[in-house]
C-alpha positions in Angstrom: 158.0 196.8 127.1 160.2 198.0 129.9 163.8 196.9 130.5 165.8 197.2 133.7 168.9 195.9 135.4 170.4 195.9 138.9 173.6 195.0 140.7 174.3 194.0 144.3 175.0 197.7 145.1 172.3 199.6 143.1 169.3 199.6 140.9 170.4 200.2 137.4 168.7 201.9 134.4 165.0 201.4 133.7 163.9 202.2 130.2 161.0 201.8 127.9 162.1 199.9 124.8 159.0 199.2 122.7 159.4 196.1 120.6 162.7 194.4 121.2 164.9 193.2 118.4 168.6 192.5 118.3 169.5 196.0 117.1 167.6 197.6 120.0 169.1 195.1 122.4 172.6 195.8 121.2 171.9 199.5 121.5 170.7 199.2 125.1 173.8 197.2 126.0 176.2 199.5 124.3 174.6 202.9 125.1 172.8 202.3 128.5 174.5 199.3 130.3 178.1 200.0 129.4 178.1 203.6 130.7 176.2 202.6 133.8 178.5 199.7 134.6 181.6 201.8 134.1 180.2 204.5 136.4 178.9 202.1 139.0 180.5 198.6 138.9 184.1 198.9 138.1 185.9 196.0 136.5 184.6 193.0 138.4 181.1 192.3 137.4 179.2 189.6 135.4 176.4 190.3 132.9 173.7 187.7 133.4 170.9 187.6 130.8 167.5 186.2 131.5 167.4 183.2 129.1 168.3 180.0 130.9 166.4 178.0 133.5 168.7 179.5 136.2 168.0 183.0 135.0 164.3 182.3 135.0 164.3 182.7 138.7 165.6 186.3 138.2 162.9 186.8 135.6 160.3 185.6 138.0 161.6 188.0 140.7 161.5 190.9 138.2 158.0 189.9 137.2 157.0 189.7 140.9 158.5 193.0 141.6 156.8 194.4 138.5 153.5 193.4 139.9 154.4 195.0 143.2 155.3 198.2 141.3 151.9 198.1 139.5 150.2 197.7 142.9 152.2 200.5 144.3 151.0 202.8 141.4 147.4 201.5 141.4 145.2 204.5 141.6 148.1 206.9 140.9 147.0 208.8 137.8 149.3 209.8 135.0 148.3 212.4 132.4 150.5 210.8 129.7 152.8 207.9 129.0 155.9 209.9 130.0 154.5 210.6 133.4 153.6 206.9 133.9 157.1 205.9 132.9 158.5 208.4 135.4 156.3 206.9 138.1 157.4 203.3 137.2 161.1 204.4 137.1 160.8 206.0 140.6 159.2 202.9 142.0 161.9 200.7 140.4 164.6 202.8 142.0 162.9 202.6 145.3 163.1 198.8 145.6 165.2 198.2 148.8 168.6 196.8 148.2 167.8 194.3 150.9 165.3 192.7 148.5 167.9 192.5 145.8 170.5 191.1 148.2 168.1 188.4 149.3 167.6 187.4 145.7 171.4 187.4 145.0 172.1 185.4 148.2 169.6 182.8 147.1 171.2 182.3 143.7 173.8 179.5 144.6 170.9 177.4 146.0 168.8 178.1 142.9 171.6 177.2 140.6 172.2 174.0 142.4 168.5 173.1 142.3 168.5 173.6 138.5 171.6 171.4 138.2 170.0 168.7 140.4 166.8 168.9 138.3 169.0 168.6 135.1 167.6 171.9 133.8 164.0 171.1 134.5 161.6 173.1 136.8 162.5 173.6 140.5 160.5 174.7 143.5 161.8 178.2 142.9 
């Protein structure tokens, strides 16, 4: 499993996590996200976890971009897992911020659609 994050100003860390449990998740938040957010985001930021119907849109976007990353790397050989991870990480960091900004700009409409649907599926 890979895990990554982003903000409206930059692509954040992208790491291989193996099987996720609560201890690994807490470790990622404490030892990867906190240092990154302190260095890059300052004091005014919101942590949003992909768990609710609203967040599902973000998960779909990440999944869609994951497929784009896989296509971008199709045919690119790696001699080992570390090299493949490095390729994925480079592709993750190369996602244009205009793509991220488009997602973020759409969130108020997506949130309202989930509210209107009373938490059920939306066209997003």
